[in-house]
PyMOL commands that place a pseudoatom at each C-alpha (Angstrom):
pseudoatom trace, name=CA, resn=UNK, resi=1, chain=A, elem=C, hetatm=0, pos=[-64.309, 228.539, 91.419]
pseudoatom trace, name=CA, resn=UNK, resi=2, chain=A, elem=C, hetatm=0, pos=[-61.030, 229.931, 92.104]
pseudoatom trace, name=CA, resn=UNK, resi=3, chain=A, elem=C, hetatm=0, pos=[-63.200, 233.203, 93.328]
pseudoatom trace, name=CA, resn=UNK, resi=4, chain=A, elem=C, hetatm=0, pos=[-65.421, 230.844, 95.681]
pseudoatom trace, name=CA, resn=UNK, resi=5, chain=A, elem=C, hetatm=0, pos=[-62.387, 229.011, 97.069]
pseudoatom trace, name=CA, resn=UNK, resi=6, chain=A, elem=C, hetatm=0, pos=[-60.560, 231.980, 98.505]
pseudoatom trace, name=CA, resn=UNK, resi=7, chain=A, elem=C, hetatm=0, pos=[-64.148, 233.718, 99.747]
pseudoatom trace, name=CA, resn=UNK, resi=8, chain=A, elem=C, hetatm=0, pos=[-64.359, 230.494, 101.665]
pseudoatom trace, name=CA, resn=UNK, resi=9, chain=A, elem=C, hetatm=0, pos=[-60.570, 230.716, 103.101]
pseudoatom trace, name=CA, resn=UNK, resi=10, chain=A, elem=C, hetatm=0, pos=[-61.334, 234.589, 103.955]
pseudoatom trace, name=CA, resn=UNK, resi=11, chain=A, elem=C, hetatm=0, pos=[-64.287, 233.994, 105.908]
pseudoatom trace, name=CA, resn=UNK, resi=12, chain=A, elem=C, hetatm=0, pos=[-62.631, 230.887, 107.594]
pseudoatom trace, name=CA, resn=UNK, resi=13, chain=A, elem=C, hetatm=0, pos=[-59.709, 232.343, 108.637]
pseudoatom trace, name=CA, resn=UNK, resi=14, chain=A, elem=C, hetatm=0, pos=[-62.122, 235.358, 110.049]
pseudoatom trace, name=CA, resn=UNK, resi=15, chain=A, elem=C, hetatm=0, pos=[-64.256, 232.767, 111.810]
pseudoatom trace, name=CA, resn=UNK, resi=16, chain=A, elem=C, hetatm=0, pos=[-60.876, 231.287, 113.026]
pseudoatom trace, name=CA, resn=UNK, resi=17, chain=A, elem=C, hetatm=0, pos=[-59.625, 234.746, 114.337]
pseudoatom trace, name=CA, resn=UNK, resi=18, chain=A, elem=C, hetatm=0, pos=[-63.077, 235.668, 116.345]
pseudoatom trace, name=CA, resn=UNK, resi=19, chain=A, elem=C, hetatm=0, pos=[-62.775, 232.645, 118.293]
pseudoatom trace, name=CA, resn=UNK, resi=20, chain=A, elem=C, hetatm=0, pos=[-59.459, 232.935, 119.165]
pseudoatom trace, name=CA, resn=UNK, resi=21, chain=A, elem=C, hetatm=0, pos=[-60.540, 236.562, 119.920]
pseudoatom trace, name=CA, resn=UNK, resi=22, chain=A, elem=C, hetatm=0, pos=[-63.145, 236.099, 121.978]
pseudoatom trace, name=CA, resn=UNK, resi=23, chain=A, elem=C, hetatm=0, pos=[-61.638, 232.881, 124.099]
pseudoatom trace, name=CA, resn=UNK, resi=24, chain=A, elem=C, hetatm=0, pos=[-58.673, 235.490, 124.853]
pseudoatom trace, name=CA, resn=UNK, resi=25, chain=A, elem=C, hetatm=0, pos=[-60.918, 238.069, 125.702]
pseudoatom trace, name=CA, resn=UNK, resi=26, chain=A, elem=C, hetatm=0, pos=[-62.807, 235.767, 127.991]
pseudoatom trace, name=CA, resn=UNK, resi=27, chain=A, elem=C, hetatm=0, pos=[-59.239, 234.325, 129.321]
pseudoatom trace, name=CA, resn=UNK, resi=28, chain=A, elem=C, hetatm=0, pos=[-58.432, 237.978, 130.346]
pseudoatom trace, name=CA, resn=UNK, resi=29, chain=A, elem=C, hetatm=0, pos=[-61.694, 239.337, 131.572]
pseudoatom trace, name=CA, resn=UNK, resi=30, chain=A, elem=C, hetatm=0, pos=[-62.882, 236.741, 133.729]
pseudoatom trace, name=CA, resn=UNK, resi=31, chain=A, elem=C, hetatm=0, pos=[-59.298, 234.369, 134.934]
pseudoatom trace, name=CA, resn=UNK, resi=32, chain=A, elem=C, hetatm=0, pos=[-59.402, 230.603, 134.532]
pseudoatom trace, name=CA, resn=UNK, resi=33, chain=A, elem=C, hetatm=0, pos=[-62.805, 228.292, 135.179]
pseudoatom trace, name=CA, resn=UNK, resi=34, chain=A, elem=C, hetatm=0, pos=[-61.534, 226.816, 137.917]
pseudoatom trace, name=CA, resn=UNK, resi=35, chain=A, elem=C, hetatm=0, pos=[-58.470, 226.855, 140.112]
pseudoatom trace, name=CA, resn=UNK, resi=36, chain=A, elem=C, hetatm=0, pos=[-56.304, 223.741, 139.264]
pseudoatom trace, name=CA, resn=UNK, resi=37, chain=A, elem=C, hetatm=0, pos=[-55.641, 221.641, 141.306]
pseudoatom trace, name=CA, resn=UNK, resi=38, chain=A, elem=C, hetatm=0, pos=[-54.941, 218.095, 142.516]
pseudoatom trace, name=CA, resn=UNK, resi=39, chain=A, elem=C, hetatm=0, pos=[-56.975, 216.140, 144.644]
pseudoatom trace, name=CA, resn=UNK, resi=40, chain=A, elem=C, hetatm=0, pos=[-56.663, 216.191, 148.492]
pseudoatom trace, name=CA, resn=UNK, resi=41, chain=A, elem=C, hetatm=0, pos=[-57.048, 218.766, 150.698]
pseudoatom trace, name=CA, resn=UNK, resi=42, chain=A, elem=C, hetatm=0, pos=[-54.985, 220.147, 153.802]
pseudoatom trace, name=CA, resn=UNK, resi=43, chain=A, elem=C, hetatm=0, pos=[-55.275, 217.643, 156.879]
pseudoatom trace, name=CA, resn=UNK, resi=44, chain=A, elem=C, hetatm=0, pos=[-53.925, 220.557, 159.231]
pseudoatom trace, name=CA, resn=UNK, resi=45, chain=A, elem=C, hetatm=0, pos=[-55.839, 223.370, 159.910]
pseudoatom trace, name=CA, resn=UNK, resi=46, chain=A, elem=C, hetatm=0, pos=[-53.440, 226.494, 160.075]
pseudoatom trace, name=CA, resn=UNK, resi=47, chain=A, elem=C, hetatm=0, pos=[-53.146, 227.727, 163.750]
pseudoatom trace, name=CA, resn=UNK, resi=48, chain=A, elem=C, hetatm=0, pos=[-51.212, 230.274, 166.393]
pseudoatom trace, name=CA, resn=UNK, resi=49, chain=A, elem=C, hetatm=0, pos=[-48.253, 227.637, 166.177]
pseudoatom trace, name=CA, resn=UNK, resi=50, chain=A, elem=C, hetatm=0, pos=[-47.873, 227.414, 161.974]
pseudoatom trace, name=CA, resn=UNK, resi=51, chain=A, elem=C, hetatm=0, pos=[-45.111, 230.065, 160.591]
pseudoatom trace, name=CA, resn=UNK, resi=52, chain=A, elem=C, hetatm=0, pos=[-47.089, 232.409, 158.722]
pseudoatom trace, name=CA, resn=UNK, resi=53, chain=A, elem=C, hetatm=0, pos=[-46.661, 235.860, 157.550]
pseudoatom trace, name=CA, resn=UNK, resi=54, chain=A, elem=C, hetatm=0, pos=[-49.067, 238.437, 155.592]
pseudoatom trace, name=CA, resn=UNK, resi=55, chain=A, elem=C, hetatm=0, pos=[-52.515, 239.606, 155.941]
pseudoatom trace, name=CA, resn=UNK, resi=56, chain=A, elem=C, hetatm=0, pos=[-53.911, 239.198, 159.242]
pseudoatom trace, name=CA, resn=UNK, resi=57, chain=A, elem=C, hetatm=0, pos=[-57.224, 238.952, 157.690]
pseudoatom trace, name=CA, resn=UNK, resi=58, chain=A, elem=C, hetatm=0, pos=[-56.231, 237.506, 154.209]
pseudoatom trace, name=CA, resn=UNK, resi=59, chain=A, elem=C, hetatm=0, pos=[-58.414, 236.818, 151.229]
pseudoatom trace, name=CA, resn=UNK, resi=60, chain=A, elem=C, hetatm=0, pos=[-56.378, 234.319, 150.662]
pseudoatom trace, name=CA, resn=UNK, resi=61, chain=A, elem=C, hetatm=0, pos=[-54.397, 231.541, 152.390]
pseudoatom trace, name=CA, resn=UNK, resi=62, chain=A, elem=C, hetatm=0, pos=[-51.052, 230.069, 150.674]
pseudoatom trace, name=CA, resn=UNK, resi=63, chain=A, elem=C, hetatm=0, pos=[-49.216, 227.439, 152.201]
pseudoatom trace, name=CA, resn=UNK, resi=64, chain=A, elem=C, hetatm=0, pos=[-46.123, 225.415, 151.391]
pseudoatom trace, name=CA, resn=UNK, resi=65, chain=A, elem=C, hetatm=0, pos=[-44.792, 222.011, 152.435]
pseudoatom trace, name=CA, resn=UNK, resi=66, chain=A, elem=C, hetatm=0, pos=[-41.415, 222.484, 151.600]
pseudoatom trace, name=CA, resn=UNK, resi=67, chain=A, elem=C, hetatm=0, pos=[-37.604, 220.735, 152.503]
pseudoatom trace, name=CA, resn=UNK, resi=68, chain=A, elem=C, hetatm=0, pos=[-34.747, 223.197, 152.944]
pseudoatom trace, name=CA, resn=UNK, resi=69, chain=A, elem=C, hetatm=0, pos=[-32.265, 220.714, 151.215]
pseudoatom trace, name=CA, resn=UNK, resi=70, chain=A, elem=C, hetatm=0, pos=[-34.628, 220.289, 148.663]
pseudoatom trace, name=CA, resn=UNK, resi=71, chain=A, elem=C, hetatm=0, pos=[-33.131, 221.868, 145.050]
pseudoatom trace, name=CA, resn=UNK, resi=72, chain=A, elem=C, hetatm=0, pos=[-36.620, 222.310, 143.513]
pseudoatom trace, name=CA, resn=UNK, resi=73, chain=A, elem=C, hetatm=0, pos=[-37.783, 224.291, 146.693]
pseudoatom trace, name=CA, resn=UNK, resi=74, chain=A, elem=C, hetatm=0, pos=[-34.727, 226.357, 146.915]
pseudoatom trace, name=CA, resn=UNK, resi=75, chain=A, elem=C, hetatm=0, pos=[-35.454, 227.107, 143.115]
pseudoatom trace, name=CA, resn=UNK, resi=76, chain=A, elem=C, hetatm=0, pos=[-38.840, 227.768, 143.816]
pseudoatom trace, name=CA, resn=UNK, resi=77, chain=A, elem=C, hetatm=0, pos=[-38.049, 230.142, 147.165]
pseudoatom trace, name=CA, resn=UNK, resi=78, chain=A, elem=C, hetatm=0, pos=[-37.424, 233.138, 145.468]
pseudoatom trace, name=CA, resn=UNK, resi=79, chain=A, elem=C, hetatm=0, pos=[-40.464, 233.272, 143.035]
pseudoatom trace, name=CA, resn=UNK, resi=80, chain=A, elem=C, hetatm=0, pos=[-42.700, 232.811, 146.230]
pseudoatom trace, name=CA, resn=UNK, resi=81, chain=A, elem=C, hetatm=0, pos=[-41.006, 235.372, 147.676]
pseudoatom trace, name=CA, resn=UNK, resi=82, chain=A, elem=C, hetatm=0, pos=[-41.586, 238.211, 145.314]
pseudoatom trace, name=CA, resn=UNK, resi=83, chain=A, elem=C, hetatm=0, pos=[-44.753, 236.739, 144.812]
pseudoatom trace, name=CA, resn=UNK, resi=84, chain=A, elem=C, hetatm=0, pos=[-45.467, 237.116, 148.629]
pseudoatom trace, name=CA, resn=UNK, resi=85, chain=A, elem=C, hetatm=0, pos=[-44.324, 240.528, 148.169]
pseudoatom trace, name=CA, resn=UNK, resi=86, chain=A, elem=C, hetatm=0, pos=[-46.572, 241.869, 145.553]
pseudoatom trace, name=CA, resn=UNK, resi=87, chain=A, elem=C, hetatm=0, pos=[-49.829, 240.653, 148.177]
pseudoatom trace, name=CA, resn=UNK, resi=88, chain=A, elem=C, hetatm=0, pos=[-48.725, 240.138, 150.988]
pseudoatom trace, name=CA, resn=UNK, resi=89, chain=A, elem=C, hetatm=0, pos=[-51.761, 242.550, 152.207]
pseudoatom trace, name=CA, resn=UNK, resi=90, chain=A, elem=C, hetatm=0, pos=[-53.673, 240.634, 150.232]
pseudoatom trace, name=CA, resn=UNK, resi=91, chain=A, elem=C, hetatm=0, pos=[-52.614, 237.056, 151.482]
pseudoatom trace, name=CA, resn=UNK, resi=92, chain=A, elem=C, hetatm=0, pos=[-51.078, 235.299, 154.445]
pseudoatom trace, name=CA, resn=UNK, resi=93, chain=A, elem=C, hetatm=0, pos=[-48.195, 233.006, 153.686]
pseudoatom trace, name=CA, resn=UNK, resi=94, chain=A, elem=C, hetatm=0, pos=[-46.958, 229.514, 155.954]
pseudoatom trace, name=CA, resn=UNK, resi=95, chain=A, elem=C, hetatm=0, pos=[-43.983, 227.325, 155.634]
pseudoatom trace, name=CA, resn=UNK, resi=96, chain=A, elem=C, hetatm=0, pos=[-44.168, 223.896, 156.869]
pseudoatom trace, name=CA, resn=UNK, resi=97, chain=A, elem=C, hetatm=0, pos=[-41.884, 221.375, 156.917]
pseudoatom trace, name=CA, resn=UNK, resi=98, chain=A, elem=C, hetatm=0, pos=[-41.741, 218.295, 154.532]
pseudoatom trace, name=CA, resn=UNK, resi=99, chain=A, elem=C, hetatm=0, pos=[-38.191, 216.945, 155.312]
pseudoatom trace, name=CA, resn=UNK, resi=100, chain=A, elem=C, hetatm=0, pos=[-37.437, 214.239, 152.820]
pseudoatom trace, name=CA, resn=UNK, resi=101, chain=A, elem=C, hetatm=0, pos=[-35.775, 211.262, 153.434]
pseudoatom trace, name=CA, resn=UNK, resi=102, chain=A, elem=C, hetatm=0, pos=[-33.264, 210.998, 150.770]
pseudoatom trace, name=CA, resn=UNK, resi=103, chain=A, elem=C, hetatm=0, pos=[-31.932, 214.775, 151.810]
pseudoatom trace, name=CA, resn=UNK, resi=104, chain=A, elem=C, hetatm=0, pos=[-29.714, 213.818, 154.882]
pseudoatom trace, name=CA, resn=UNK, resi=105, chain=A, elem=C, hetatm=0, pos=[-29.345, 217.563, 155.816]
pseudoatom trace, name=CA, resn=UNK, resi=106, chain=A, elem=C, hetatm=0, pos=[-33.342, 218.327, 155.622]
pseudoatom trace, name=CA, resn=UNK, resi=107, chain=A, elem=C, hetatm=0, pos=[-34.152, 217.312, 159.024]
pseudoatom trace, name=CA, resn=UNK, resi=108, chain=A, elem=C, hetatm=0, pos=[-31.504, 219.438, 160.935]
pseudoatom trace, name=CA, resn=UNK, resi=109, chain=A, elem=C, hetatm=0, pos=[-31.830, 222.389, 158.883]
pseudoatom trace, name=CA, resn=UNK, resi=110, chain=A, elem=C, hetatm=0, pos=[-35.738, 222.146, 159.809]
pseudoatom trace, name=CA, resn=UNK, resi=111, chain=A, elem=C, hetatm=0, pos=[-34.435, 221.914, 163.477]
pseudoatom trace, name=CA, resn=UNK, resi=112, chain=A, elem=C, hetatm=0, pos=[-32.156, 225.180, 163.721]
pseudoatom trace, name=CA, resn=UNK, resi=113, chain=A, elem=C, hetatm=0, pos=[-34.892, 227.147, 161.383]
pseudoatom trace, name=CA, resn=UNK, resi=114, chain=A, elem=C, hetatm=0, pos=[-37.487, 226.099, 164.862]
pseudoatom trace, name=CA, resn=UNK, resi=115, chain=A, elem=C, hetatm=0, pos=[-34.265, 226.936, 167.127]
pseudoatom trace, name=CA, resn=UNK, resi=116, chain=A, elem=C, hetatm=0, pos=[-33.727, 229.961, 165.677]
pseudoatom trace, name=CA, resn=UNK, resi=117, chain=A, elem=C, hetatm=0, pos=[-38.037, 230.948, 165.183]
pseudoatom trace, name=CA, resn=UNK, resi=118, chain=A, elem=C, hetatm=0, pos=[-37.691, 230.432, 168.915]
pseudoatom trace, name=CA, resn=UNK, resi=119, chain=A, elem=C, hetatm=0, pos=[-36.372, 233.890, 169.181]
pseudoatom trace, name=CA, resn=UNK, resi=120, chain=A, elem=C, hetatm=0, pos=[-38.395, 235.229, 166.821]
pseudoatom trace, name=CA, resn=UNK, resi=121, chain=A, elem=C, hetatm=0, pos=[-36.054, 235.171, 163.560]
pseudoatom trace, name=CA, resn=UNK, resi=122, chain=A, elem=C, hetatm=0, pos=[-37.635, 232.001, 161.663]
pseudoatom trace, name=CA, resn=UNK, resi=123, chain=A, elem=C, hetatm=0, pos=[-37.990, 233.787, 158.446]
pseudoatom trace, name=CA, resn=UNK, resi=124, chain=A, elem=C, hetatm=0, pos=[-34.816, 235.303, 158.595]
pseudoatom trace, name=CA, resn=UNK, resi=125, chain=A, elem=C, hetatm=0, pos=[-33.591, 231.543, 159.052]
pseudoatom trace, name=CA, resn=UNK, resi=126, chain=A, elem=C, hetatm=0, pos=[-35.384, 230.554, 156.536]
pseudoatom trace, name=CA, resn=UNK, resi=127, chain=A, elem=C, hetatm=0, pos=[-33.735, 232.959, 153.891]
pseudoatom trace, name=CA, resn=UNK, resi=128, chain=A, elem=C, hetatm=0, pos=[-30.146, 232.226, 154.926]
pseudoatom trace, name=CA, resn=UNK, resi=129, chain=A, elem=C, hetatm=0, pos=[-30.532, 228.178, 154.136]
pseudoatom trace, name=CA, resn=UNK, resi=130, chain=A, elem=C, hetatm=0, pos=[-32.370, 228.508, 151.087]
pseudoatom trace, name=CA, resn=UNK, resi=131, chain=A, elem=C, hetatm=0, pos=[-29.776, 231.124, 149.710]
pseudoatom trace, name=CA, resn=UNK, resi=132, chain=A, elem=C, hetatm=0, pos=[-27.036, 229.141, 150.637]
pseudoatom trace, name=CA, resn=UNK, resi=133, chain=A, elem=C, hetatm=0, pos=[-28.412, 225.887, 149.949]
pseudoatom trace, name=CA, resn=UNK, resi=134, chain=A, elem=C, hetatm=0, pos=[-25.362, 225.127, 148.139]
pseudoatom trace, name=CA, resn=UNK, resi=135, chain=A, elem=C, hetatm=0, pos=[-22.771, 225.545, 151.168]
pseudoatom trace, name=CA, resn=UNK, resi=136, chain=A, elem=C, hetatm=0, pos=[-24.912, 223.061, 153.591]
pseudoatom trace, name=CA, resn=UNK, resi=137, chain=A, elem=C, hetatm=0, pos=[-26.508, 221.197, 151.412]
pseudoatom trace, name=CA, resn=UNK, resi=138, chain=A, elem=C, hetatm=0, pos=[-23.845, 217.821, 151.621]
pseudoatom trace, name=CA, resn=UNK, resi=139, chain=A, elem=C, hetatm=0, pos=[-21.874, 218.935, 154.151]
pseudoatom trace, name=CA, resn=UNK, resi=140, chain=A, elem=C, hetatm=0, pos=[-20.869, 216.963, 157.055]
pseudoatom trace, name=CA, resn=UNK, resi=141, chain=A, elem=C, hetatm=0, pos=[-20.235, 219.892, 159.280]
pseudoatom trace, name=CA, resn=UNK, resi=142, chain=A, elem=C, hetatm=0, pos=[-24.167, 221.579, 159.220]
pseudoatom trace, name=CA, resn=UNK, resi=143, chain=A, elem=C, hetatm=0, pos=[-24.202, 222.371, 162.471]
pseudoatom trace, name=CA, resn=UNK, resi=144, chain=A, elem=C, hetatm=0, pos=[-21.215, 224.539, 162.604]
pseudoatom trace, name=CA, resn=UNK, resi=145, chain=A, elem=C, hetatm=0, pos=[-22.634, 226.164, 160.057]
pseudoatom trace, name=CA, resn=UNK, resi=146, chain=A, elem=C, hetatm=0, pos=[-26.074, 226.573, 161.245]
pseudoatom trace, name=CA, resn=UNK, resi=147, chain=A, elem=C, hetatm=0, pos=[-24.671, 228.099, 164.303]
pseudoatom trace, name=CA, resn=UNK, resi=148, chain=A, elem=C, hetatm=0, pos=[-22.985, 230.807, 162.148]
pseudoatom trace, name=CA, resn=UNK, resi=149, chain=A, elem=C, hetatm=0, pos=[-26.153, 231.452, 160.645]
pseudoatom trace, name=CA, resn=UNK, resi=150, chain=A, elem=C, hetatm=0, pos=[-27.845, 231.998, 164.166]
pseudoatom trace, name=CA, resn=UNK, resi=151, chain=A, elem=C, hetatm=0, pos=[-24.606, 234.094, 165.123]
pseudoatom trace, name=CA, resn=UNK, resi=152, chain=A, elem=C, hetatm=0, pos=[-25.187, 236.073, 162.019]
pseudoatom trace, name=CA, resn=UNK, resi=153, chain=A, elem=C, hetatm=0, pos=[-28.703, 236.929, 163.393]
pseudoatom trace, name=CA, resn=UNK, resi=154, chain=A, elem=C, hetatm=0, pos=[-27.209, 237.835, 166.754]
pseudoatom trace, name=CA, resn=UNK, resi=155, chain=A, elem=C, hetatm=0, pos=[-29.245, 235.081, 168.609]
pseudoatom trace, name=CA, resn=UNK, resi=156, chain=A, elem=C, hetatm=0, pos=[-28.715, 233.547, 172.576]
pseudoatom trace, name=CA, resn=UNK, resi=157, chain=A, elem=C, hetatm=0, pos=[-26.967, 230.986, 171.390]
pseudoatom trace, name=CA, resn=UNK, resi=158, chain=A, elem=C, hetatm=0, pos=[-26.515, 229.092, 174.597]
pseudoatom trace, name=CA, resn=UNK, resi=159, chain=A, elem=C, hetatm=0, pos=[-30.714, 228.880, 174.370]
pseudoatom trace, name=CA, resn=UNK, resi=160, chain=A, elem=C, hetatm=0, pos=[-30.234, 228.128, 170.191]
pseudoatom trace, name=CA, resn=UNK, resi=161, chain=A, elem=C, hetatm=0, pos=[-27.987, 225.304, 171.403]
pseudoatom trace, name=CA, resn=UNK, resi=162, chain=A, elem=C, hetatm=0, pos=[-30.488, 223.686, 174.271]
pseudoatom trace, name=CA, resn=UNK, resi=163, chain=A, elem=C, hetatm=0, pos=[-33.879, 224.301, 171.321]
pseudoatom trace, name=CA, resn=UNK, resi=164, chain=A, elem=C, hetatm=0, pos=[-32.573, 222.950, 168.432]
pseudoatom trace, name=CA, resn=UNK, resi=165, chain=A, elem=C, hetatm=0, pos=[-32.016, 219.135, 170.127]
pseudoatom trace, name=CA, resn=UNK, resi=166, chain=A, elem=C, hetatm=0, pos=[-35.005, 220.288, 172.160]
pseudoatom trace, name=CA, resn=UNK, resi=167, chain=A, elem=C, hetatm=0, pos=[-37.955, 217.330, 172.052]
pseudoatom trace, name=CA, resn=UNK, resi=168, chain=A, elem=C, hetatm=0, pos=[-40.349, 220.231, 171.073]
pseudoatom trace, name=CA, resn=UNK, resi=169, chain=A, elem=C, hetatm=0, pos=[-38.366, 221.511, 167.760]
pseudoatom trace, name=CA, resn=UNK, resi=170, chain=A, elem=C, hetatm=0, pos=[-38.010, 218.195, 167.144]
pseudoatom trace, name=CA, resn=UNK, resi=171, chain=A, elem=C, hetatm=0, pos=[-42.197, 217.435, 167.941]
pseudoatom trace, name=CA, resn=UNK, resi=172, chain=A, elem=C, hetatm=0, pos=[-43.190, 220.730, 166.266]
pseudoatom trace, name=CA, resn=UNK, resi=173, chain=A, elem=C, hetatm=0, pos=[-41.481, 219.386, 163.146]
pseudoatom trace, name=CA, resn=UNK, resi=174, chain=A, elem=C, hetatm=0, pos=[-42.932, 215.738, 163.165]
pseudoatom trace, name=CA, resn=UNK, resi=175, chain=A, elem=C, hetatm=0, pos=[-46.459, 217.859, 163.865]
pseudoatom trace, name=CA, resn=UNK, resi=176, chain=A, elem=C, hetatm=0, pos=[-46.030, 219.353, 160.028]
pseudoatom trace, name=CA, resn=UNK, resi=177, chain=A, elem=C, hetatm=0, pos=[-44.458, 216.614, 158.176]
pseudoatom trace, name=CA, resn=UNK, resi=178, chain=A, elem=C, hetatm=0, pos=[-47.103, 213.812, 159.664]
pseudoatom trace, name=CA, resn=UNK, resi=179, chain=A, elem=C, hetatm=0, pos=[-49.795, 216.613, 158.778]
pseudoatom trace, name=CA, resn=UNK, resi=180, chain=A, elem=C, hetatm=0, pos=[-47.866, 216.475, 154.958]
pseudoatom trace, name=CA, resn=UNK, resi=181, chain=A, elem=C, hetatm=0, pos=[-48.270, 212.950, 154.924]
pseudoatom trace, name=CA, resn=UNK, resi=182, chain=A, elem=C, hetatm=0, pos=[-51.583, 212.783, 155.731]
pseudoatom trace, name=CA, resn=UNK, resi=183, chain=A, elem=C, hetatm=0, pos=[-52.248, 215.595, 153.069]
pseudoatom trace, name=CA, resn=UNK, resi=184, chain=A, elem=C, hetatm=0, pos=[-51.350, 213.249, 150.053]
pseudoatom trace, name=CA, resn=UNK, resi=185, chain=A, elem=C, hetatm=0, pos=[-48.361, 214.835, 149.749]
pseudoatom trace, name=CA, resn=UNK, resi=186, chain=A, elem=C, hetatm=0, pos=[-45.482, 213.423, 148.110]
pseudoatom trace, name=CA, resn=UNK, resi=187, chain=A, elem=C, hetatm=0, pos=[-43.160, 215.608, 146.679]
pseudoatom trace, name=CA, resn=UNK, resi=188, chain=A, elem=C, hetatm=0, pos=[-41.765, 218.843, 148.020]
pseudoatom trace, name=CA, resn=UNK, resi=189, chain=A, elem=C, hetatm=0, pos=[-42.462, 221.379, 147.120]
pseudoatom trace, name=CA, resn=UNK, resi=190, chain=A, elem=C, hetatm=0, pos=[-46.046, 221.103, 147.382]
pseudoatom trace, name=CA, resn=UNK, resi=191, chain=A, elem=C, hetatm=0, pos=[-48.750, 224.247, 147.390]
pseudoatom trace, name=CA, resn=UNK, resi=192, chain=A, elem=C, hetatm=0, pos=[-52.183, 224.546, 148.920]
pseudoatom trace, name=CA, resn=UNK, resi=193, chain=A, elem=C, hetatm=0, pos=[-54.394, 227.027, 148.372]
pseudoatom trace, name=CA, resn=UNK, resi=194, chain=A, elem=C, hetatm=0, pos=[-57.361, 228.037, 150.097]
pseudoatom trace, name=CA, resn=UNK, resi=195, chain=A, elem=C, hetatm=0, pos=[-56.803, 224.705, 151.819]
pseudoatom trace, name=CA, resn=UNK, resi=196, chain=A, elem=C, hetatm=0, pos=[-56.978, 222.639, 148.349]
pseudoatom trace, name=CA, resn=UNK, resi=197, chain=A, elem=C, hetatm=0, pos=[-53.880, 221.514, 146.761]
pseudoatom trace, name=CA, resn=UNK, resi=198, chain=A, elem=C, hetatm=0, pos=[-52.851, 223.090, 143.568]
pseudoatom trace, name=CA, resn=UNK, resi=199, chain=A, elem=C, hetatm=0, pos=[-50.704, 222.143, 140.937]
pseudoatom trace, name=CA, resn=UNK, resi=200, chain=A, elem=C, hetatm=0, pos=[-47.404, 223.254, 140.801]
pseudoatom trace, name=CA, resn=UNK, resi=201, chain=A, elem=C, hetatm=0, pos=[-47.342, 226.477, 138.529]
pseudoatom trace, name=CA, resn=UNK, resi=202, chain=A, elem=C, hetatm=0, pos=[-44.390, 226.670, 136.351]
pseudoatom trace, name=CA, resn=UNK, resi=203, chain=A, elem=C, hetatm=0, pos=[-43.772, 230.273, 136.604]
pseudoatom trace, name=CA, resn=UNK, resi=204, chain=A, elem=C, hetatm=0, pos=[-44.561, 233.675, 138.467]
pseudoatom trace, name=CA, resn=UNK, resi=205, chain=A, elem=C, hetatm=0, pos=[-47.681, 234.355, 136.294]
pseudoatom trace, name=CA, resn=UNK, resi=206, chain=A, elem=C, hetatm=0, pos=[-49.295, 231.077, 137.157]
pseudoatom trace, name=CA, resn=UNK, resi=207, chain=A, elem=C, hetatm=0, pos=[-48.760, 231.198, 140.594]
pseudoatom trace, name=CA, resn=UNK, resi=208, chain=A, elem=C, hetatm=0, pos=[-49.819, 235.108, 140.291]
pseudoatom trace, name=CA, resn=UNK, resi=209, chain=A, elem=C, hetatm=0, pos=[-52.810, 233.651, 138.336]
pseudoatom trace, name=CA, resn=UNK, resi=210, chain=A, elem=C, hetatm=0, pos=[-53.275, 230.857, 140.828]
pseudoatom trace, name=CA, resn=UNK, resi=211, chain=A, elem=C, hetatm=0, pos=[-53.650, 233.365, 143.940]
pseudoatom trace, name=CA, resn=UNK, resi=212, chain=A, elem=C, hetatm=0, pos=[-55.761, 235.932, 141.722]
pseudoatom trace, name=CA, resn=UNK, resi=213, chain=A, elem=C, hetatm=0, pos=[-58.764, 233.282, 141.555]
pseudoatom trace, name=CA, resn=UNK, resi=214, chain=A, elem=C, hetatm=0, pos=[-58.487, 232.228, 145.117]
pseudoatom trace, name=CA, resn=UNK, resi=215, chain=A, elem=C, hetatm=0, pos=[-59.115, 235.344, 145.977]
pseudoatom trace, name=CA, resn=UNK, resi=216, chain=A, elem=C, hetatm=0, pos=[-61.951, 236.209, 144.156]
pseudoatom trace, name=CA, resn=UNK, resi=217, chain=A, elem=C, hetatm=0, pos=[-63.638, 232.925, 144.567]
pseudoatom trace, name=CA, resn=UNK, resi=218, chain=A, elem=C, hetatm=0, pos=[-62.855, 231.949, 148.531]
for i in range(1, 218): cmd.bond("trace and resi %d" % i, "trace and resi %d" % (i + 1))
show_as sticks, trace
zoom trace
């Protein structure tokens, strides 16, 4: 009887290992069976007015609705940039504003980025805002801080001071924010891959898996 029990245990163990091995092989060779995402599609299609970088003929599009003052957005920033660096020849990355009302300096930061963007340095300003988030996040002198960033980027400061308060700048930010609301966004960051709302990745590997799947399943 003991011998029979041992045989059964060994056969069960072999079966479990075999099933696990098959599952691991399928994941490794086929990837996820579907793109993990929430219910929701992006309300506003991408166009020439968006801040987009990367491939001009992307195999997949990655869009982030973000808030420059949001701590989570700041934490995601280096991971997103690192992954984009690996995929920039295959995908496009678009930044859209979704300043949250509880972040008092998020809207001024968005305006500042747009004013700088009008002089061709949007991405450089976005980099400075995220990397220095702790410096200005709770400050009461953000206009001066943002002007300092603009100066470091070598901008025409007279133009910057006009643009940062212009109706055009405010309208661009509001258009982005409104499109986020219509896309059922309720937190930042929120990512859309190929126009579909994706579950926020918990790691670089998860983000790469989402992109890899989107590239192979357009």
